[in-house]
C-alpha positions as CSV (number, residue, x, y, z in Angstrom):
1,M,-94.8,-62.9,-26.6
2,D,-97.1,-63.5,-29.5
3,D,-95.7,-62.9,-32.9
4,P,-96.1,-59.1,-33.8
5,G,-98.4,-58.1,-36.5
6,P,-97.5,-55.7,-39.2
7,S,-97.1,-52.0,-38.6
8,T,-100.3,-50.2,-39.1
9,S,-99.4,-46.6,-38.4
10,P,-96.2,-44.7,-39.0
11,S,-97.0,-42.1,-36.3
12,H,-98.2,-44.2,-33.4
13,S,-95.8,-46.7,-31.7
14,K,-96.8,-48.6,-28.7
15,K,-95.4,-52.0,-27.9
16,I,-97.4,-54.7,-29.6
17,R,-98.2,-56.7,-26.6
18,S,-100.6,-59.6,-26.0
19,S,-98.8,-61.2,-23.1
20,P,-98.1,-60.3,-19.4
21,A,-95.4,-57.7,-18.5
22,E,-92.9,-60.4,-17.5
23,A,-93.2,-62.0,-21.0
24,R,-92.9,-58.6,-22.6
25,F,-89.7,-57.8,-20.6
26,S,-88.1,-61.2,-21.4
27,K,-89.2,-61.5,-25.0
28,N,-86.7,-63.1,-27.3
29,I,-86.8,-63.2,-31.1
30,A,-87.8,-66.7,-32.3
31,P,-85.7,-68.5,-34.9
32,T,-88.7,-68.7,-37.2
33,E,-88.6,-64.9,-37.5
34,A,-85.2,-64.8,-39.0
35,P,-86.1,-64.7,-42.7
36,V,-88.5,-61.8,-42.1
37,I,-85.8,-59.7,-40.3
38,A,-83.2,-60.5,-43.0
39,A,-85.6,-59.4,-45.6
40,A,-86.5,-56.1,-43.8
41,Q,-83.0,-54.7,-43.5
42,N,-83.9,-51.7,-45.8
43,D,-87.4,-51.2,-44.4
44,D,-87.1,-49.6,-41.0
45,E,-90.7,-49.7,-40.1
46,R,-91.2,-53.3,-41.2
47,M,-88.1,-54.4,-39.2
48,L,-89.3,-52.6,-36.1
49,A,-92.7,-54.4,-36.5
50,T,-91.0,-57.8,-36.9
51,I,-88.9,-57.1,-33.8
52,G,-92.1,-56.4,-31.8
53,Y,-92.8,-52.7,-31.9
54,K,-94.9,-50.2,-33.9
55,Q,-93.4,-47.1,-35.4
56,E,-94.2,-44.1,-33.3
57,L,-91.3,-41.7,-33.5
58,R,-90.7,-39.8,-36.7
59,R,-87.6,-40.6,-38.8
60,H,-86.0,-37.3,-39.7
61,F,-82.3,-38.0,-38.8
62,T,-80.2,-38.2,-42.0
63,K,-76.8,-39.9,-42.4
64,W,-74.9,-36.7,-41.7
65,T,-77.0,-35.8,-38.7
66,T,-76.5,-39.3,-37.3
67,V,-72.7,-39.0,-37.7
68,S,-72.7,-35.6,-36.3
69,Y,-74.7,-36.8,-33.3
70,A,-72.4,-39.6,-32.7
71,I,-69.3,-37.3,-32.7
72,S,-71.0,-34.8,-30.5
73,I,-71.9,-37.3,-27.8
74,L,-68.2,-38.0,-27.3
75,G,-67.5,-34.3,-27.1
76,V,-63.7,-34.4,-27.5
77,L,-63.1,-30.7,-27.5
78,G,-65.0,-30.4,-24.3
79,S,-63.6,-33.4,-22.6
80,V,-59.9,-33.4,-23.6
81,P,-59.2,-30.0,-22.0
82,A,-61.0,-31.0,-18.8
83,T,-59.2,-34.3,-18.5
84,F,-55.8,-33.4,-19.9
85,G,-54.2,-32.8,-16.5
86,I,-54.8,-36.4,-15.4
87,P,-52.2,-38.1,-17.7
88,I,-49.8,-35.1,-17.7
89,M,-49.6,-35.1,-13.9
90,A,-49.5,-38.9,-13.7
91,G,-46.9,-39.6,-16.3
92,G,-45.9,-36.6,-18.3
93,P,-46.4,-35.7,-22.0
94,A,-45.5,-39.0,-23.6
95,T,-48.0,-40.7,-21.3
96,A,-50.7,-38.2,-22.4
97,V,-49.9,-38.6,-26.1
98,W,-49.5,-42.4,-26.4
99,A,-52.2,-43.4,-23.8
100,W,-54.7,-41.4,-25.9
101,F,-53.5,-43.1,-29.1
102,I,-53.7,-46.6,-27.6
103,G,-56.9,-46.0,-25.8
104,S,-58.6,-44.6,-29.0
105,C,-57.6,-47.8,-30.9
106,M,-59.0,-50.0,-28.2
107,A,-62.2,-47.9,-28.0
108,E,-62.6,-48.6,-31.7
109,C,-62.7,-52.3,-30.9
110,I,-65.6,-51.6,-28.5
111,A,-67.4,-49.4,-31.0
112,L,-67.1,-52.0,-33.8
113,S,-68.4,-54.8,-31.6
114,V,-71.3,-52.6,-30.4
115,A,-72.1,-51.5,-34.0
116,E,-72.3,-55.1,-35.1
117,L,-74.8,-56.0,-32.5
118,V,-77.1,-53.0,-32.8
119,S,-77.0,-53.3,-36.6
120,A,-79.1,-56.4,-36.2
121,Y,-81.6,-54.8,-33.8
122,P,-81.7,-51.1,-34.3
123,T,-84.2,-49.9,-31.7
124,A,-84.3,-47.1,-29.1
125,G,-83.4,-49.6,-26.5
126,G,-79.9,-50.1,-27.9
127,M,-77.7,-52.7,-26.2
128,Y,-80.5,-53.3,-23.7
129,F,-82.8,-54.8,-26.4
130,V,-79.9,-56.7,-28.1
131,T,-79.6,-58.5,-24.8
132,K,-82.9,-60.2,-25.4
133,N,-81.5,-61.7,-28.5
134,V,-78.2,-63.0,-27.5
135,V,-78.9,-64.9,-24.3
136,P,-81.0,-68.0,-23.8
137,P,-84.7,-67.4,-23.1
138,E,-84.4,-68.6,-19.4
139,H,-81.8,-65.9,-18.7
140,V,-83.3,-63.0,-20.7
141,A,-85.2,-61.3,-18.0
142,L,-82.3,-61.1,-15.5
143,W,-79.8,-60.1,-18.1
144,A,-82.1,-57.4,-19.6
145,W,-82.9,-56.1,-16.2
146,L,-79.3,-55.6,-15.3
147,I,-78.1,-54.3,-18.7
148,G,-81.1,-52.0,-18.9
149,W,-80.7,-50.5,-15.5
150,S,-76.9,-50.2,-15.8
151,N,-77.3,-48.3,-19.1
152,F,-80.1,-46.1,-17.9
153,L,-78.5,-45.1,-14.6
154,G,-75.1,-44.8,-16.3
155,Q,-76.5,-42.4,-18.8
156,T,-78.5,-40.4,-16.3
157,A,-75.3,-40.0,-14.2
158,G,-73.5,-39.0,-17.4
159,V,-76.0,-36.4,-18.3
160,T,-75.8,-34.9,-14.8
161,S,-72.0,-34.9,-14.8
162,V,-71.9,-33.1,-18.2
163,A,-74.3,-30.4,-16.9
164,Y,-72.4,-30.1,-13.7
165,T,-69.1,-29.8,-15.6
166,V,-70.6,-27.2,-18.0
167,S,-71.7,-25.3,-14.9
168,Q,-68.2,-25.4,-13.4
169,M,-66.7,-24.3,-16.7
170,M,-69.0,-21.3,-17.1
171,L,-68.4,-20.2,-13.5
172,A,-64.6,-20.9,-14.1
173,T,-64.7,-18.4,-17.0
174,A,-66.0,-15.8,-14.6
175,S,-63.3,-16.7,-12.1
176,M,-60.5,-16.5,-14.8
177,N,-61.7,-13.0,-15.7
178,S,-61.7,-11.8,-12.1
179,G,-58.7,-10.5,-10.2
180,L,-55.9,-12.9,-9.1
181,R,-54.3,-12.3,-5.7
182,D,-51.9,-14.8,-4.0
183,S,-52.8,-17.5,-6.6
184,I,-56.5,-17.2,-5.8
185,Y,-59.2,-15.6,-8.0
186,S,-61.2,-12.9,-6.3
187,Y,-64.5,-14.6,-7.6
188,S,-65.1,-18.1,-6.2
189,P,-68.6,-19.6,-6.8
190,N,-69.9,-21.8,-4.1
191,A,-71.6,-25.3,-4.4
192,L,-75.1,-23.9,-4.4
193,Q,-74.4,-21.6,-7.4
194,T,-72.8,-24.5,-9.3
195,V,-75.7,-26.8,-8.7
196,L,-78.4,-24.1,-9.5
197,L,-76.6,-23.3,-12.8
198,A,-76.4,-27.0,-13.6
199,I,-80.1,-27.4,-13.0
200,L,-80.8,-24.5,-15.3
201,L,-78.6,-26.0,-18.0
202,L,-80.5,-29.4,-17.6
203,I,-83.8,-27.5,-18.1
204,I,-82.4,-25.8,-21.3
205,M,-81.2,-29.2,-22.5
206,G,-84.7,-30.6,-21.8
207,V,-86.4,-28.0,-23.8
208,I,-84.1,-28.7,-26.8
209,C,-84.7,-32.5,-26.4
210,S,-88.4,-32.0,-26.3
211,L,-88.5,-30.6,-29.9
212,S,-89.6,-32.6,-32.9
213,S,-87.2,-34.9,-34.6
214,K,-87.4,-32.6,-37.6
215,M,-86.1,-29.7,-35.6
216,L,-83.6,-31.8,-33.8
217,N,-82.2,-32.9,-37.1
218,R,-81.6,-29.3,-38.1
219,I,-79.9,-28.5,-34.9
220,V,-77.7,-31.6,-34.3
221,V,-76.3,-31.6,-37.8
222,W,-74.1,-28.7,-36.8
223,F,-72.8,-30.2,-33.6
224,A,-69.9,-32.2,-35.2
225,P,-68.8,-29.5,-37.7
226,I,-68.5,-27.0,-34.8
227,N,-66.7,-29.5,-32.7
228,V,-64.0,-30.5,-35.3
229,L,-63.6,-27.0,-36.8
230,A,-63.2,-25.3,-33.4
231,S,-60.6,-28.0,-32.4
232,V,-58.6,-27.3,-35.5
233,A,-58.8,-23.6,-35.0
234,I,-57.7,-23.8,-31.4
235,C,-54.8,-26.1,-32.2
236,V,-53.6,-23.6,-34.9
237,A,-54.1,-20.6,-32.6
238,L,-52.2,-22.2,-29.7
239,L,-49.2,-23.2,-31.9
240,V,-49.1,-19.7,-33.5
241,L,-49.6,-17.7,-30.3
242,T,-47.5,-19.7,-27.8
243,P,-44.0,-18.0,-27.9
244,E,-41.9,-21.0,-26.8
245,K,-42.8,-24.6,-27.3
246,Q,-41.4,-27.9,-26.2
247,S,-39.3,-30.2,-28.5
248,A,-40.9,-33.2,-30.3
249,R,-38.5,-35.5,-28.4
250,W,-39.9,-34.2,-25.1
251,V,-43.5,-34.5,-26.2
252,F,-43.3,-38.0,-27.6
253,T,-40.7,-39.6,-25.2
254,H,-40.7,-38.0,-21.8
255,V,-42.4,-40.1,-19.2
256,T,-42.5,-39.2,-15.5
257,D,-43.7,-40.9,-12.3
258,G,-46.2,-38.4,-10.8
259,S,-48.5,-40.9,-9.1
260,G,-46.2,-41.6,-6.1
261,W,-46.3,-45.4,-6.8
262,G,-42.6,-45.4,-7.8
263,N,-43.2,-46.9,-11.1
264,K,-43.4,-45.2,-14.5
265,G,-45.2,-48.1,-16.0
266,F,-48.1,-47.8,-13.6
267,S,-48.1,-43.9,-14.0
268,F,-48.4,-44.6,-17.8
269,L,-51.5,-46.8,-17.2
270,L,-53.2,-43.9,-15.3
271,G,-52.9,-41.9,-18.4
272,F,-55.7,-43.9,-19.9
273,L,-58.1,-42.2,-17.6
274,S,-58.5,-39.3,-20.0
275,V,-59.5,-41.3,-23.0
276,A,-61.6,-43.7,-20.9
277,W,-63.8,-41.0,-19.6
278,T,-64.1,-39.4,-23.1
279,M,-64.7,-42.4,-25.3
280,T,-67.8,-44.0,-23.9
281,D,-71.6,-44.1,-24.5
282,Y,-71.0,-46.0,-27.8
283,D,-74.6,-47.0,-28.1
284,G,-75.9,-43.5,-27.7
285,T,-76.4,-43.3,-31.4
286,T,-78.5,-46.4,-31.4
287,H,-81.0,-44.9,-29.0
288,M,-81.9,-42.6,-31.8
289,S,-82.5,-45.5,-34.3
290,E,-86.2,-45.1,-34.4
291,E,-85.8,-41.5,-35.6
292,T,-83.1,-42.4,-38.2
293,H,-83.6,-43.4,-41.8
294,D,-82.0,-46.8,-42.7
295,A,-80.9,-47.1,-39.0
296,A,-79.5,-50.6,-39.4
297,K,-76.8,-49.2,-41.7
298,R,-76.4,-45.6,-40.7
299,G,-76.3,-46.2,-36.9
300,P,-73.3,-48.6,-36.9
301,L,-71.5,-46.4,-39.5
302,A,-72.0,-43.4,-37.3
303,I,-70.6,-45.3,-34.2
304,W,-67.3,-46.4,-35.6
305,V,-66.7,-43.2,-37.7
306,A,-67.3,-41.0,-34.6
307,V,-64.8,-43.0,-32.5
308,F,-62.3,-42.8,-35.4
309,V,-62.7,-39.0,-35.9
310,S,-62.9,-38.2,-32.2
311,G,-59.7,-40.3,-31.7
312,L,-57.8,-38.3,-34.3
313,V,-59.2,-34.9,-33.1
314,G,-58.4,-35.8,-29.4
315,W,-54.9,-36.9,-30.3
316,M,-54.3,-33.6,-32.2
317,L,-55.4,-31.6,-29.2
318,T,-53.4,-33.7,-26.8
319,I,-50.2,-33.3,-28.9
320,T,-50.8,-29.6,-29.3
321,F,-51.3,-29.0,-25.6
322,C,-48.0,-30.9,-24.9
323,F,-46.0,-28.8,-27.4
324,C,-47.3,-25.6,-25.6
325,M,-46.2,-26.6,-22.2
326,K,-42.8,-24.9,-22.1
327,D,-43.4,-23.8,-18.5
328,F,-44.4,-27.3,-17.4
329,D,-44.3,-26.7,-13.6
330,G,-46.2,-23.4,-13.9
331,I,-48.9,-25.0,-16.0
332,V,-49.6,-28.1,-13.9
333,T,-49.7,-25.9,-10.7
334,S,-51.7,-23.2,-12.4
335,P,-54.1,-21.2,-10.1
336,T,-56.8,-22.2,-12.7
337,G,-56.6,-25.7,-11.6
338,L,-56.6,-27.0,-15.2
339,P,-53.4,-27.2,-17.3
340,A,-55.4,-26.7,-20.5
341,A,-57.0,-23.6,-19.2
342,Q,-53.6,-22.2,-18.4
343,I,-52.2,-23.1,-21.8
344,F,-55.1,-21.0,-23.3
345,L,-54.3,-18.1,-21.1
346,N,-50.5,-18.3,-21.7
347,A,-51.1,-18.3,-25.5
348,G,-53.8,-15.7,-25.9
349,G,-54.0,-13.8,-22.7
350,Q,-57.3,-13.2,-20.9
351,R,-59.3,-12.1,-23.9
352,A,-58.2,-14.7,-26.5
353,G,-57.9,-17.4,-23.9
354,T,-61.5,-16.8,-22.9
355,I,-62.6,-16.9,-26.4
356,M,-61.0,-20.3,-27.0
357,W,-62.5,-21.5,-23.7
358,F,-66.0,-20.5,-24.9
359,W,-65.8,-23.0,-27.7
360,V,-64.8,-25.7,-25.2
361,V,-67.7,-24.9,-23.0
362,L,-70.1,-24.7,-26.0
363,V,-69.1,-28.1,-27.4
364,Q,-69.4,-29.6,-23.8
365,F,-73.0,-28.3,-23.8
366,F,-73.6,-29.9,-27.2
367,T,-72.4,-33.1,-25.5
368,G,-74.9,-32.7,-22.7
369,C,-77.8,-32.3,-25.2
370,S,-76.7,-35.4,-27.1
371,A,-76.3,-37.4,-24.0
372,M,-79.7,-36.3,-22.8
373,L,-81.3,-37.4,-26.1
374,A,-79.9,-40.9,-25.8
375,D,-80.9,-41.1,-22.1
376,T,-84.5,-40.0,-22.9
377,R,-84.9,-42.6,-25.7
378,M,-83.5,-45.2,-23.4
379,A,-86.1,-44.3,-20.8
380,Y,-88.8,-44.4,-23.5
381,A,-87.7,-47.9,-24.7
382,F,-87.3,-49.2,-21.1
383,S,-90.8,-47.9,-20.1
384,R,-92.2,-49.4,-23.3
385,D,-91.3,-52.8,-21.9
386,D,-92.8,-51.9,-18.5
387,A,-89.4,-51.9,-16.8
388,L,-89.8,-48.5,-15.1
389,P,-92.2,-47.5,-12.3
390,L,-95.2,-45.6,-13.9
391,S,-94.1,-46.8,-17.3
392,R,-97.5,-45.9,-18.8
393,I,-96.6,-42.3,-18.3
394,W,-93.0,-42.3,-19.5
395,R,-93.6,-44.2,-22.7
396,R,-96.3,-41.7,-23.9
397,V,-95.3,-39.8,-27.0
398,N,-96.4,-36.2,-27.4
399,S,-99.0,-35.8,-30.1
400,H,-97.5,-32.6,-31.4
401,T,-93.8,-33.2,-31.5
402,K,-94.0,-37.0,-31.8
403,T,-91.2,-37.3,-29.3
404,P,-91.2,-38.9,-25.8
405,V,-91.5,-35.6,-24.0
406,N,-92.5,-37.3,-20.7
407,S,-89.3,-39.3,-20.7
408,V,-87.3,-36.1,-21.4
409,W,-88.6,-34.4,-18.2
410,L,-88.2,-37.6,-16.2
411,V,-84.5,-37.5,-17.1
412,V,-84.4,-33.7,-16.4
413,L,-86.0,-34.4,-13.0
414,L,-83.7,-37.4,-12.0
415,S,-80.6,-35.5,-13.1
416,S,-81.6,-32.4,-11.1
417,I,-82.1,-34.4,-8.1
418,L,-78.7,-36.0,-8.5
419,A,-77.1,-32.6,-9.1
420,C,-78.5,-31.5,-5.8
421,I,-76.2,-33.9,-4.0
422,G,-73.4,-31.5,-4.9
423,I,-74.8,-28.9,-2.5
424,G,-74.2,-31.1,0.5
425,S,-71.2,-33.1,-0.6
426,N,-68.9,-32.6,-3.6
427,Q,-67.2,-36.0,-2.8
428,T,-70.4,-37.9,-3.0
429,I,-71.6,-36.5,-6.3
430,V,-68.2,-37.0,-7.9
431,S,-68.1,-40.6,-6.7
432,I,-71.5,-41.1,-8.5
433,F,-70.1,-39.6,-11.6
434,N,-67.1,-41.9,-11.4
435,I,-69.1,-44.9,-12.2
436,T,-70.5,-43.5,-15.5
437,A,-67.8,-44.7,-17.9
438,P,-67.0,-48.1,-16.4
439,G,-70.8,-48.7,-15.8
440,L,-71.6,-48.1,-19.4
441,D,-68.6,-49.9,-20.8
442,L,-69.2,-52.9,-18.7
443,S,-72.8,-53.1,-19.8
444,Y,-71.6,-53.2,-23.4
445,V,-69.1,-55.9,-23.0
446,A,-71.5,-58.0,-20.9
447,V,-73.7,-58.2,-24.0
448,I,-70.7,-58.8,-26.3
449,F,-69.6,-61.5,-23.9
450,A,-73.0,-63.1,-23.9
451,F,-73.0,-63.0,-27.7
452,I,-69.8,-65.0,-27.8
453,I,-70.6,-67.6,-25.2
454,Y,-74.2,-68.3,-26.2
455,R,-73.8,-68.0,-30.0
456,D,-74.1,-71.8,-30.4
457,R,-77.3,-71.9,-28.4
458,V,-79.1,-68.6,-29.5
459,P,-79.6,-68.0,-33.2
460,F,-78.3,-64.5,-34.1
461,I,-79.4,-62.9,-37.4
462,E,-76.7,-60.5,-38.5
463,G,-77.6,-57.0,-39.6
464,P,-76.1,-55.1,-42.6
465,F,-72.9,-54.3,-40.6
466,T,-71.0,-57.3,-39.5
467,L,-67.3,-57.9,-38.4
468,G,-67.1,-61.2,-40.2
469,R,-63.9,-63.1,-39.5
470,W,-62.4,-59.9,-37.8
471,G,-64.9,-60.4,-35.0
472,T,-62.9,-63.3,-33.6
473,F,-60.2,-60.8,-32.8
474,V,-62.1,-57.6,-32.2
475,R,-64.7,-58.8,-29.7
476,P,-62.3,-60.4,-27.2
477,M,-60.0,-57.4,-27.5
478,A,-63.0,-55.1,-26.5
479,I,-63.8,-57.3,-23.5
480,A,-60.2,-57.6,-22.3
481,W,-59.7,-53.9,-22.6
482,V,-62.8,-52.8,-20.6
483,C,-62.0,-55.4,-17.9
484,F,-58.4,-54.0,-17.7
485,L,-59.5,-50.4,-17.8
486,S,-62.1,-51.0,-15.1
487,V,-59.4,-52.0,-12.7
488,V,-57.4,-48.9,-13.6
489,L,-60.4,-46.6,-13.3
490,F,-61.2,-47.8,-9.9
491,F,-57.6,-47.9,-8.6
492,P,-56.3,-45.0,-6.5
493,S,-54.2,-42.8,-8.7
494,V,-51.9,-41.3,-6.0
495,K,-50.0,-42.7,-3.1
496,P,-50.2,-42.8,-0.1
497,V,-53.9,-43.7,-0.2
498,T,-56.1,-41.7,2.2
499,A,-59.8,-41.1,2.7
500,K,-59.4,-37.7,1.0
501,N,-57.6,-38.9,-2.1
502,M,-60.0,-41.7,-2.6
503,C,-63.0,-39.6,-3.2
504,A,-63.1,-38.1,-6.7
505,F,-62.5,-38.3,-10.3
506,P,-59.8,-35.8,-11.3
507,Q,-61.8,-34.2,-14.1
508,I,-64.4,-32.9,-11.7
509,T,-62.0,-32.3,-8.8
510,R,-59.7,-30.2,-11.0
511,L,-62.6,-28.2,-12.3
512,S,-63.7,-27.5,-8.7
513,T,-60.3,-26.0,-8.1
514,L,-60.6,-23.8,-11.1
515,N,-62.2,-21.2,-8.9
516,S,-60.5,-21.6,-5.5
517,R,-58.2,-23.7,-3.4
518,S,-60.8,-24.5,-0.8
519,A,-60.3,-27.7,1.2
520,N,-63.7,-28.9,0.0
521,S,-62.7,-28.9,-3.7
522,G,-59.1,-29.4,-4.1
523,S,-57.8,-32.1,-1.7
524,C,-59.4,-35.1,-3.3
525,D,-58.3,-37.4,-6.0
526,R,-60.1,-40.6,-6.2
527,N,-61.9,-43.1,-5.9
528,Y,-64.9,-44.0,-3.8
529,A,-66.6,-45.0,-7.1
530,I,-66.0,-48.6,-6.3
531,C,-68.1,-48.3,-3.2
532,V,-71.0,-46.6,-5.2
533,A,-70.8,-49.2,-7.9
534,A,-71.0,-52.0,-5.3
535,F,-74.0,-50.4,-3.6
536,I,-75.8,-50.0,-7.0
537,A,-75.1,-53.6,-8.0
538,I,-76.4,-55.0,-4.6
539,F,-79.5,-52.7,-4.8
540,A,-80.4,-53.8,-8.4
541,L,-79.9,-57.4,-7.6
542,S,-81.9,-57.3,-4.4
543,W,-84.7,-55.4,-6.1
544,W,-84.7,-58.1,-8.8
545,W,-84.9,-61.1,-6.4
546,I,-87.4,-59.5,-4.0
547,D,-89.9,-58.0,-6.4
548,A,-89.1,-57.4,-10.1
549,R,-88.7,-61.1,-11.2
550,Q,-92.3,-61.6,-9.9
């Protein structure tokens, strides 16, 4: 690609392009541009122009909005109650507590590594764009293709899974407030109702994400305060209202073997599933870079602060839940299907329990909005490089809102189509959801790995945020953790392994049982995700070799 010219308009941002699509897609920053980038660290528009784009989106996100956004996309208050049953049933309270603590520390390693890279190239493309600047020119196109599609598909599946989960949670609230007979609630929503409500939620999220950056700034800034304050309030309420509590020794030292593998150590490893599925989408904040003031500094700051805060809040919630499990067997076998939901009901009864559950659902909805924002900006950036079919349509920015509205409704459409799979097969849609976290995490560490191995061959101009000498330790730790965790995530969590217990991620499965004990929703554990991941990988590579590389 030819060297980009200066930015000429703060409100109109099309890719500066004077070369063919393949050259645009595989563009890599030339070493001669390094001084310009280094000098533009405090000038967002000039930096964007130097990288190769004009400014189109309006920059209204402040420092606090960016941090709030980063915290909300992790959605701890929504995710921890939904996934709490996994470590508890696999390895007991100590597994839940210490797996979250260790997992949060390792997640910080990933967050810091991602923050360092995106600080140098703060664009809506996130880690996808960074790929172009850490691998040799002859490998850029293939790497960018794989990382870009992994990120886009992973985020789209993530948006769908959050909407689907919120739908299940809302319908579960109706179930919990209906009559209970023979351990089954009188109201039990079917798959069609769940999917239709999920699509409605996606449309509402789409409307919110279509607003101007100025309006989004006013809304998103409240996401994190509500998340954190509601978490603290719920923990205090549970500890006060729960009549009998477990001892500290039981909470912090009691480990069980609930997986059936006959090994407490392996059962403990399965406890990482909760934190793994919560702590992901680290570069989501980066996709909002072109709407953030001083993005090279504020984006990385928001990423590592969000993981730190979410780690503490998630640990607080996990410990609180464990202290409130005096009737351990009754809680894990609750007719609600979720131990956390039963803990709420035990502490506050139907009314107070429902009020606490409302805040969980609300925060999960905030997470869906944040995830959709990141996904739409990724679609915008990807289409800006002509990497999507009909890219000319999706990269268009609305003249009134100055946001990529077309990309927003592309994501709504794709997510709605994906959600419809749940009508025919709960197992299939859950298997697709299963690849979200490992897919995104592997796409991150692939770029980190490329940065390490090609650093001597590809000049990398550091941004304002850098790990310095600590990077030698942090980056390999991030790679090793994700590789280890990917094995655990795809490993069957119960034994004996059957076709039924290979199908689903426990978060969605347990939410399905929140309303009924039907064979369709409650018999599966995991994990056909490995099959779905293999299919997507083969499809993407085949598409590349047959057509896209041409």
